VMD Tcl script that draws the C-alpha trace (Angstrom):
set ca {
  {43.85 -6.59 38.20}
  {43.86 -10.19 36.90}
  {40.31 -10.68 38.14}
  {39.09 -7.75 36.01}
  {40.81 -9.05 32.88}
  {39.12 -12.43 33.31}
  {35.79 -10.87 32.35}
  {36.99 -9.11 29.20}
  {36.72 -11.94 26.67}
  {33.68 -11.71 24.35}
  {32.58 -14.93 22.68}
  {30.30 -15.23 19.65}
  {28.48 -18.06 17.95}
  {30.13 -19.46 14.84}
  {27.27 -18.23 12.56}
  {27.53 -14.61 13.63}
  {29.43 -11.71 12.16}
  {31.23 -8.90 13.91}
  {31.20 -5.32 12.70}
  {34.18 -2.98 12.79}
  {35.36 -2.18 16.30}
  {34.17 1.24 17.46}
  {37.09 1.67 19.83}
  {40.74 0.73 19.42}
  {43.13 -0.63 22.03}
  {44.06 2.02 24.57}
  {40.83 4.04 24.15}
  {39.06 5.29 27.24}
  {35.71 3.55 27.71}
  {32.93 3.91 30.26}
  {31.14 0.86 31.64}
  {27.58 0.44 30.32}
  {27.99 3.51 28.06}
  {30.58 2.69 25.41}
  {29.74 0.32 22.56}
  {32.90 -1.58 21.65}
  {31.59 -3.57 18.66}
  {28.41 -5.16 17.26}
  {27.89 -8.89 16.90}
  {24.98 -9.89 14.66}
  {23.44 -13.32 14.27}
  {23.31 -14.21 10.57}
  {22.04 -17.81 10.57}
  {19.17 -17.70 11.01}
  {18.79 -13.99 10.35}
  {15.85 -11.89 11.44}
  {14.39 -9.64 8.75}
  {12.26 -6.81 10.17}
  {9.63 -5.16 7.96}
  {6.49 -3.06 8.37}
  {2.88 -3.42 7.25}
  {0.76 -0.30 7.02}
  {-2.24 0.09 9.30}
  {-4.45 0.63 6.22}
  {-3.27 -2.61 4.55}
  {-3.82 -4.58 7.77}
  {-7.31 -3.10 8.22}
  {-8.19 -3.85 4.60}
  {-7.04 -7.44 4.99}
  {-9.11 -7.89 8.17}
  {-12.19 -6.44 6.39}
  {-11.78 -8.79 3.39}
  {-11.30 -11.81 5.69}
  {-14.41 -10.89 7.73}
  {-16.45 -10.52 4.51}
  {-15.25 -13.92 3.25}
  {-13.49 -12.46 0.20}
  {-10.05 -13.49 1.48}
  {-8.83 -16.67 3.22}
  {-5.55 -16.63 5.18}
  {-3.35 -19.71 5.47}
  {-1.22 -19.29 8.59}
  {1.35 -21.98 7.80}
  {2.57 -20.38 4.55}
  {6.21 -19.22 4.66}
  {7.28 -15.65 4.05}
  {9.26 -15.18 0.83}
  {12.10 -12.68 0.49}
  {13.57 -11.29 -2.68}
  {16.90 -9.53 -2.82}
  {16.77 -5.93 -3.95}
  {20.52 -5.39 -3.97}
  {22.20 -4.63 -7.29}
  {25.37 -6.41 -6.25}
  {23.68 -9.65 -5.17}
  {21.68 -11.58 -7.78}
  {18.02 -12.14 -6.99}
  {17.60 -15.04 -4.66}
  {14.41 -16.32 -3.11}
  {14.51 -17.16 0.57}
  {11.71 -18.51 2.68}
  {11.12 -18.21 6.36}
  {8.46 -17.80 8.98}
  {7.09 -14.78 10.77}
  {8.31 -14.98 14.35}
  {7.28 -11.54 15.64}
  {4.29 -9.30 15.05}
  {3.84 -6.18 17.12}
  {0.32 -5.43 18.32}
  {0.94 -1.69 18.48}
  {0.87 0.77 15.61}
  {3.87 3.09 15.38}
  {2.24 6.58 15.51}
  {5.10 8.14 13.53}
  {4.78 5.77 10.55}
  {1.28 4.26 10.84}
  {2.72 0.75 10.54}
  {2.95 -2.50 12.47}
  {6.43 -3.99 12.90}
  {6.82 -7.62 11.86}
  {9.92 -9.83 11.70}
  {10.62 -13.04 9.80}
  {13.27 -15.62 10.64}
  {15.13 -16.75 7.52}
  {17.68 -19.56 7.13}
  {20.95 -18.03 5.91}
  {23.59 -20.76 6.10}
  {25.58 -19.30 3.19}
  {25.64 -15.83 4.78}
  {24.29 -14.16 1.62}
  {21.97 -11.92 3.65}
  {23.84 -9.33 5.72}
  {22.63 -7.23 8.66}
  {21.23 -3.93 7.38}
  {20.87 -5.15 3.78}
  {17.74 -4.04 1.90}
  {15.45 -6.86 0.77}
  {11.87 -7.01 -0.49}
  {9.45 -9.06 1.57}
  {6.57 -10.81 -0.17}
  {3.89 -12.11 2.17}
  {2.13 -15.14 0.75}
  {-0.70 -17.19 2.13}
  {-3.81 -15.19 1.28}
  {-6.26 -16.60 -1.24}
  {-9.06 -14.56 -2.79}
  {-12.33 -16.47 -2.99}
  {-14.25 -16.48 -6.30}
  {-11.40 -14.68 -8.10}
  {-10.12 -15.08 -11.64}
  {-6.35 -15.40 -12.01}
  {-4.79 -13.58 -14.97}
  {-1.08 -13.65 -15.91}
  {0.70 -10.43 -14.88}
  {1.88 -9.82 -18.47}
  {-1.77 -9.53 -19.56}
  {-2.46 -6.62 -17.19}
  {-1.81 -3.06 -18.38}
  {-2.35 0.38 -16.88}
  {-5.07 2.54 -18.45}
  {-6.69 5.91 -17.67}
  {-9.38 4.22 -15.53}
  {-7.01 1.78 -13.81}
  {-5.84 -1.74 -14.62}
  {-6.92 -3.35 -17.90}
  {-6.71 -6.98 -18.90}
  {-5.69 -7.60 -22.50}
}
mol new
graphics top color blue
foreach p $ca { graphics top sphere $p radius 0.5 }
foreach p [lrange $ca 0 end-1] q [lrange $ca 1 end] { graphics top cylinder $p $q radius 0.2 }
display resetview
């Protein structure tokens, strides 16, 4: 019996958080079937997001035509969308990009690795991802406040 108890201790890294235990002491559990608890790495944290197949195809077409230039070394920027947490910019790098399209959603899955030493980002939290690093060639930049919506589309005032 002592040998079995020697393998029951679960260790976690210091920059990880544990969710509520799914089972309490004395509960019956089955090996390889029962999830006891979840441990999530929070520093750095991985932020998964999706890019639509149409957006990816449009980007490839604009790059091939020379209308868009991609800079690979530009970090990904995140913006908080939570009402309880003030907006905070975070930067990270894309560390995963799936090559397959999900047939149910028509999207590619991508993940960014973000430094999160203060633990402000939590697993499962909703955030907006802004991908930067594309530059339009021969384009005119106009401040966002000067652009308005009209019956035929966007208008610059």
